[in-house]
N, C-alpha and C positions, 0 to 999 in steps of 0.2 A: 296588329290590325293592318289590313291592306286596303288602300283606296286609290281611286283614279287620280292622276296628276291634275294640276290646275291647267287652265287653257282649253278645257273641253266644256262647252257651255250647253250642257244637256238638260239641266234642271229646269223645272217650270219657272217662267218669268226671267230666265237668264238669256241674254243675247250677247253674241260676240262683240267686244269693243271695236272701235272704229279702225284701229290700225294693227298691222300684222307684219311680221318678218319671219322667214324660215332660213336658218343658217346651217350650212353643212360643214362638218369638221372632219378633216382627214388626220389620221394618226401617223406619226413618223414610223416608217417600216422598222426602225431599230428599237422602238419603244416596246416595253413588256408590260404585263399586267400591273405591277406595282407603280410604274411610272404613269400609266394611264389613270389608275386609281387616284393618285395624287393630283393629277391635272383636273379630273372631274370634281374632286373635293374642292379644289380652289375655285373652279368655275362656278359651281352651284352656290358656294358660300358667298362669292362676290355678287351673284345675281340676287340672292336673298337680301343682301344689304341694299342693293340698288332698288329692289321692290319696296323697301322701306324708306327710300329717299336718301340713302347714304352713298356717297362717292368717295373712294379711297383717297384721292388727291385733294379733297375738299373737306378735311376733318372739321367737325363743328359747324358746318354750313350745309344743312340739308337742302335737297332739291325736290321739286314736285315729282312724285313717282309716276303719275299718270295711271295709277293702279296697274302697274306692270305685272304680268304673270308670265311664267316660262314653263316649258315642257321639254323634257330630255328624251330623245329617242335613240335606240340602238339599231343599227343596220346589220345585215348579215356579216359584213367584214369585221365587225366588232368582236365576233366570237372566234376569229382567226388570230387575234392578238396573242402572242406567246404568253402562256401562263393563265389564260382565261380558264375559269374554274367550272363553267357549265357549257354544254354544247349549244350550237345554234338551234333555237326553237324550230319546231316543224313549220310554224306559221311563216318563217322566213326562208323556207327551203327553196331549192332551185326552181321548182315548178311554179312557185308563187312570186317570182321576180319578173321585172320587165326586161325585155331584150335590150341590148346595147344598140346605139345608132350605128349605121355603116361608117367605116373609116372616111368615106367621101361625103358623108352627111345623109340625113334622112333614114328611111327604113321603117318597118313596122314596129310598133311598141309591143304588141302581143301577137302570137300566132292565132289567127282567126278573128282578130280585132280589126276595127276600122280606123283606129287612130295612128297616124304616122308621125315620126319625128319631123320637125321642120327641116327643110333641105340644107340649112346652114349649120345644123347641130351635128357635130362630129363626136362630142363627148357629153355624156349625161352627168352633170355635176351633183345630182341628187342621190348618188349611190355610195356615199362615204360611210365611215364607221359610225358616225353620230350625227344627229341633227338637234337643233334647239329651236323651238317655236317661241316667239315673243309676241304677246298681244298687249295692247294698252289703249287708253282713251286719247292719247296724243301721238302725233308722228314723232315728236321729240323723244318721248319715252322709249319708243321702239328703236329709233335710230341710235339713241345714246346707249342702249343695251348692246347693240352690235359694236359700237366704238369701244366701250369699256371692255367688252370681251376681247377685242383685238389687242388692246393695251395689255391686258393680263397675259394673254398668250405670248405676246412679243417680249414682255419682261421676263417670261419664263424660259427663254431660249438658252441653250447651252452656251456658255461663254466661249468655248473653243470652237465648236462646230457651227454655232448659230442656228442649230436645228431646234424646233419646238416640238414638244410631245404631241400637241394638237395645233393644227393650222386651219384657218377659215379657207374653204375651197369654193364656196358659193353662197350668195345671199339673194333671196327673192322676197320682195316686199309687196304689200297690197293694202286694200282698204275696203271698208263696208260702204255701200251706197245707201243714202238716206231714202231714196225713192223705191227701194226694194226691187229694182229692175236690173237687167244685165246690159252689156254693150249692144246687144242686138235689139234692145228696146222692149223686151218682154219681161213680165214678172218672173223673178228667179227665186228658187227655193220654196215655192208655194206648197209643193207636195212632199216636203221634208217630213221626217217622222214627228209624231206628236210627242210632246214633252214626256208624258207618262210612259211612252214606249222606248225611249232612247237608251236608258241605262242597260236594259236587257239586250240590246243590240251591241252597245259599245263595249261593255265590260267583259273580259275573259272569265268564263266560269270554269269549274272543275272539269266538266265534260269537254269543253273547248280546249283546255290546256293539255289533256292527255298526260304524257310523261313529263311535260314541262310545267310541273306544278308550281314552280316559283313565279310563273307569269300570271297566276290567278289574281284578279283584281286590277290588272293592267288593261291595255288595249293595243290595237294595231293602228298606226297612222299610215294612210296611203295618200301620197301627194302627187298631183299632176299640175304643171303650169301649162295652160292651154292658151295659145294665141288664136285670136279670131280674125278671119279674113273678112273684114268689114266691107271691103270693096265688092267681094262676091255676094255678100248678103244684101248690101244696099240696093243692088239692081233688081232684086226679086220683088214682084208685086206683093202688097200686103197679104192678099189671100194665100199666095204661095208660102209666104213666111208662116202664116197661121197654121196651115196644114202640116208644115214641117215640125212646128213646135207642139201643136195640139191644143192651143189656147187662142182666144180672141186677144189681139194685140193691145187693145185699149183697156178692156175690163179685166182680162185674165180669166174669163169664164172658160171652162173646159169645152172642147168641141165634142159633139155627139154624132156628127155625120156631115154629109155634103148634100146640097139641094140639087135639083134637076139640072141646074146650070153649072154644077161643080163648085159652088161657093160654100165655104165653111159655115156650119150651123152650130152656134154656141148653145150650151145647156139652157133650157127654158127656166126662167125665174132667177137667173144669175146675171148681174148682181141683184140682191134683194132690194125691195123698195127702200129708198132713203140712203142707198149706198151707190158708189160708182165703180168700185173695184172689188175683186174677189178677196183681197186681203183684209177688207174691212169686216168688223164684227157683224155676225148674222149670216155670213157666207161659208161657214165652216164645212157644210156638207158638200161644197163644190171644190174644196182644196184638192182632194184626190180625184183624178179623172175617172168617170164612171165607165163600166164595161161598154164596149161598142162592137157592133157587127160590121161596121163600115171598114173595109180594108185600108182605105187611105188614112183614116184617122187612127186606126190600129197601128199603122207604121210610123206615127209621129213620135217625137222624142219623149214626151211625157208618158205615153203608153208603153213604149219599149223599155223605159226605165222603171215602170211600175206594174209589171204584169201580175204580181202577187200582192197588190196593194191591200187586198182585203184579208190576207192571211195573217197569222200571228207573227209580228215582226221579230219576236225573240227566237223563232225557229230558223235555223240556218237556211232551210229551203226557201224562205221568203225572199232571200237576197236583198233585204233592205239594209241600207247603211245610213249613218248619221253624218251629214256633211256640213262644213262651215266654209262658205265660199268667200273669197276676197278678190275683188277686181284688181287689175293692175293697169297702169298707163305709164309708158316709158318713152323718152325721146330716142330716136335712132337717126343715123346720118342719111339714110336713103329716104326717098319719097314714100309716103307722105310726110315723113319726119317724126312719126310716132308708131309705136306698137302697143296693142292693148289685148286684154283677154282676162282669163279667170285663173286664180290659184284655187284649184279644187283640192280641199283638205277634208279627208273623211276618216272617221273612227269606227271600228267594228271589231267584233271578237275574233275575227279571222279574215285575212286579206282575200280569201277565196270568194267571199260574198261579192266584192266589187269586181274581181277579175272574171268571175263567171258572167256578171252583167255585161261586161265589155266584150266577151267572146262568144256567148251562146247565141245561136241563130234564133230569131224572133225577138231577142232582146236587142242589145246594141252590137252583137257580133256581126262583123262585116260592114257595119254602117258607121259613118263618121259622126253623124249627129242625129239624123232622123230621116224619114222618108224611105225611098227605095234604095237598095244597095247597088254598087257598081259604078264604074267610071261614067261621067256625064250626068250623074244624079245631081239635083239642084244644090245639095249641100255636101257634095262628095269630098271636098277638101276645106270645109269651113273651119275646122279645128286642126291645129298642128301642135305637137308636144315639144316644149322647150326644155323640160326637165321632169323627171318622175322617179319616185322611190317608195319603198316600203320599209317601215321602221316599227319596232316594238317600243311602246312607251310603258316601261315596267311600272308596277304599282308603287305608291308611296308606303313605306313601312316605318312604324314607330322607331325612332332612334337611329335609323339608317342615315348615313351622311348624304346620300343622293339615291334616287330611284335606280334600282339595278345594281346596287353596290356589291351584291353577292357575286356578280360576274368577275370582279377583279380584286375585291378586298379580302 
């Protein structure tokens, strides 16, 4: 039996827990398939113990697990490890990967896309052999998983060379917001897929897998860590912000047009009587933006990202993806003393769903966030990429030591 890994909260009534970390693991260039297989067995065994509240150096003294869950992803480089028994899946092929940043920093993430790397990013740390996603209800549980992973890998170093089969090369953390909004002040994730539609988009089917039949039942994780230029956003008037997003800032009601004075017009009847926000019960019909003939509203973020919102989400042409967003906030030495943004984590049966959204004209191709394209647009550089990668999350199989064990075992 093959099933999706944990950490994908697609089922009805399931919401992502409050805390998140994505850890990237680099393999020693001298490591071969048997060595990597042994390391992954040890890592996943330790994490299963930790998920049950057991820590190796505290025998007989269980800790609160925080309902920790973990997911293992394989990047394209994993299949280059000497002795790997299966080739790189087509879903991780060269045309479905992000570009590298320029040696001097910055540069486009994708040809035809509107997202650039941040100017200070000269290396993308999200392109290693493996990734591990940790989710839990407490920050301690997520942080402890990272620390216990580091301990395990450190203790596994070769006594002579001090090299480890796997090393942590990057860690990105985040959290869920109780208010359901993003750092720009608007409701976030409102038009995500309905629960009943998610598995058909997330899980790799036989037709999706093609010659990579061993991936059936798994999924592809596409990750972007997006920094938000809040200074640029904050100076925009509320009406300009609403036209870029495509929703009323206070209620979350989708926009249907602009009035004679150019002011945004929210959908009539939203929110329904007795409610104040679109996310409250009774406003379900307003979660997806309705079709509009107004070119200004049609250029907004929610419309560009939902052009086929009425189509069957399970069909690849719908370009729908299931995403789990985790905000981040981190101190930095330069003014204003902090950086913030979104960990965009999506799951889909093929990365092409998201990459086409980011590159096709009329969708988000050539546009950084929403509105008109080109230099000088109101949101031209609102978002910059600090890391991004594409990974296969192989299915869980009965009796397998870890997802994807057939690659090295």
